[in-house]
C-alpha positions in Angstrom: -19.1 -35.2 12.2 -22.7 -36.2 11.7 -24.7 -33.9 9.3 -27.2 -32.7 11.8 -25.1 -32.9 14.9 -25.5 -29.8 17.0 -22.2 -27.9 17.4 -21.3 -26.4 20.8 -20.2 -22.8 20.9 -17.8 -21.0 23.2 -16.6 -17.5 23.7 -13.2 -16.3 22.5 -12.1 -13.1 24.1 -9.2 -11.4 22.4 -7.9 -7.8 22.2 -8.2 -6.5 18.7 -7.4 -3.0 17.4 -10.7 -1.0 17.6 -10.3 0.1 14.0 -10.3 -3.5 12.8 -13.3 -4.3 14.9 -15.2 -1.3 13.6 -14.4 -2.2 10.0 -15.6 -5.8 10.5 -18.8 -4.7 12.2 -19.5 -2.1 9.5 -18.8 -4.7 6.8 -21.1 -7.2 8.4 -23.8 -4.7 9.1 -23.8 -3.4 5.5 -24.1 -6.9 4.1 -26.5 -8.4 6.6 -23.9 -10.9 7.9 -23.8 -12.0 11.5 -20.6 -10.7 13.2 -19.8 -14.0 15.0 -20.4 -16.1 11.8 -18.0 -13.8 9.9 -15.3 -13.9 12.5 -15.6 -17.7 12.8 -15.4 -18.3 9.1 -12.4 -15.9 8.8 -10.5 -17.8 11.5 -11.3 -21.2 9.9 -10.1 -19.9 6.5 -6.9 -18.6 8.0 -6.2 -21.8 9.8 -6.7 -23.8 6.6 -4.4 -21.5 4.7 -1.7 -21.8 7.4 -2.0 -25.6 7.5 -1.7 -25.7 3.7 1.5 -23.6 3.8 2.9 -26.1 6.3 1.9 -29.1 4.2 3.6 -27.5 1.1 6.7 -26.8 3.1 6.8 -30.4 4.2 6.4 -31.6 0.7 9.2 -29.4 -0.5 11.4 -30.4 2.3 10.7 -34.2 1.9 10.9 -34.2 -1.9 14.6 -34.9 -1.8 14.0 -38.0 0.3 11.5 -39.5 -2.0 14.1 -41.5 -3.9 15.0 -43.2 -0.6 11.5 -44.4 -0.1 10.6 -48.1 -0.4 7.4 -49.5 -1.9 4.5 -49.8 0.6 4.2 -53.5 0.1 7.9 -54.0 1.0 7.4 -51.9 4.1 4.3 -54.0 5.2 6.1 -57.2 4.6 9.2 -56.1 6.5 6.9 -55.0 9.4 4.9 -58.2 9.3 1.6 -56.2 9.3 
């Protein structure tokens, strides 16, 4: 993404427990944080955490297959790339 590229926004409507919503709104209000910004950043952070967990699981799962790997140069030669 370009540094000054304007990002488009959309609305995400979800049902959330009112106690959670009230806690988030109070938290944001007390700290002068915009509600939408806080929720967006929280979602981004959670997605990154979940993706990292998946990557770590893949690494753990594939670690045993590492000894079966061939050098990249051999692969390229074999594929005639």
